C-alpha positions, 0 to 999 in steps of 0.5 A: 852677951850684949857685946856679941849681939851688937857685933852681930847686928853690925854685920847685918847690913847686906841682909838689911838691904835685901829685906828693904829690896823685897819690901820696897818692891811690893806695894801695900797701899790700902784700898781707900787710897787706890791700892789692894792692901797688904796681902802680898807683902804679908805673904812675902814677909811671913816666908822671910820670918819662917827662915828664922828661929821664931817660936811662933808665927801667926797671922790675924786677918781682918776681913775687908771685901775691898782688899785683895783676898778679902783680908787685911793681914796682921803678922805676929812673930814671937821669940820666947824669953827666959820668962813668958810672964810678959812680952815686949812688943815691937810694932811696925806696919805693912802698909805704905802711902802711894808714891804721889807725883812720879815726876818728883821721884828720881828713881822708881819708887818701887825699886830700891835705889842705893846712894851711899848710906841711903836706901831710897824707895816708897816705904823705906823709912815709913815703916820698913826701917822699923820693921827691919830693925826689929827683925835684926834685933831678934835675929842676932839673939837667935843666932847666938842662942840667947833668950831675952829676960822676957818674950819678944814679939814682933807685930807687923800690922795693916792699915796704919796709914788710914785709921788702923781699923783693920790693924791695931784697932782690929787686934785690940777689939777682936784679939785682946787676949794677945796682950798681957796686962804687964806687956810693953810696946815699942812702936818704931814709927816716929822720932827725930833725926838726932835720935833724942825724941822718945814719944810717950804722949799724944794730944787729942785730935779733932777734924771738923768740916764746917759748912756755912749756908747763906743765899746766892746772888749777883755780886753787884747786889749783895743785899739780895743775898747772904754771903756764906764766904764772908760769914765763914771768914769771920768764923775762921777769925773767931776760932783763932781765939780758941787758943785764948780759951784753952790756954793751958800749957804743958811742957811735955808737948811741942808745941806746948799748947792746943792748936786750932788751925783752919786748913782745907778749903772747898771751892764755892762758886766758879765765877767772880761775880756771884756771891756764894750761898754755900762755903766749906772749910775744915778745922784741924784741932790738936788739944792737950789732954787737960781738955775734953773735946766736948768742951772744944765742940761747945765753944765752936758751937757758941761762936758759930751761933753768934755768926749765924745771928749776925749774918743770917746764915746757918752753920753745920759741922761734920766730924771727919775724925775724932780721937780723945788723947790716950793716957800718957805712958809714964816716963818712969815705966821700965820700957821708957827708962830702958830705951833711954839708957839704950839710946845713950849707950848706942847713939851717945845722946840723951833721950827726951820723953815728949808728947806730940800733936799727931796720932800714932797706933801707940794710942790703942795700947795706951788705952789698954793701960799698957806702956807704949813708946814711939821711937826711931832715929829718923830723917822724917822723909815719910810720905815725901818723894824720894823717901829714904832711910839711912842704913846707919839709923836702921842698924843703930835702931836694931842695937837700941831695941836689942839692948832695951830688950835685954834690960827688961825684967819679968 
């Protein structure tokens, strides 16, 4: 039956293109990014799913007064297996990021454009590729009358591009009964161009807004003031030493160490001849699971206190984002071993279980102690102008997902 399923999937190229055409044409930008949310896309996709032989399709709406219809919809479509004792979930997301500078696009970002094997449009790779490949996987089984060993469920969530408050977070908090204690997850929303990256772990993440308060004065008489910018610069330099303090290396991750990077800088004074009394910069920290974020905060506070004493300034920190690393998925779990076998079978490459510095929705399920893998073969053009997905990757991923589902056991 496996051979027949793979042949079915290989014949779905036109169907995949039409799904991409429909999804690309419906913007689903979150309200905080200037959009109306995912409702229109969810309604359209739900109608497409109803044309297939799912055993159950259900919508879980998270209330959001800022979104169209007052809701952020999450779709679940279930195809029952020989046993319903556990479920293999494929989780994609409905929302996209805005197109950005339209002048950088060579075509309309909301009209599918095809060049050879490449399908251009906002959201085509992030995350329509994953949404469509998981649909093709189940469609082939349905059309051949095949029931997988366990249930397969497709979850198309809202709000992944911001904080998942109305998506994975909402479902885990308000509908935890959806997920059984033996379930597993594949999140087709990250990967590598060669198809070898099997993401099973993530670092902790912490973004800080660091504000230095000094005293403004004329630049020709610096002794009359307290240069907030100078003090902030020295603090930035000191924080570079955090790598020495938190020096553990973990070869599961790339890079294999914790990172502490100053990034965004807010404007201070608008003119050259004034010493700034306030200065603001941001710090992006990605911390290995071996350390707690509270340890990092304490070290930052120690450095800030030393700068305060030296320069006569005060320094305040504001937490912009914080997430302790979720427990990693074991490389020995059946979903990891099954997908690595499938990658070898379909793409002829060796899948490598790895950790990453970025955060994904897989963390929500790992915190429920459910094994979750992030996998796709991607060209990593998400959020860029002229975003595209390759049709061969979309079809190939569908084959990987189908063979993985067939290897799972009750």
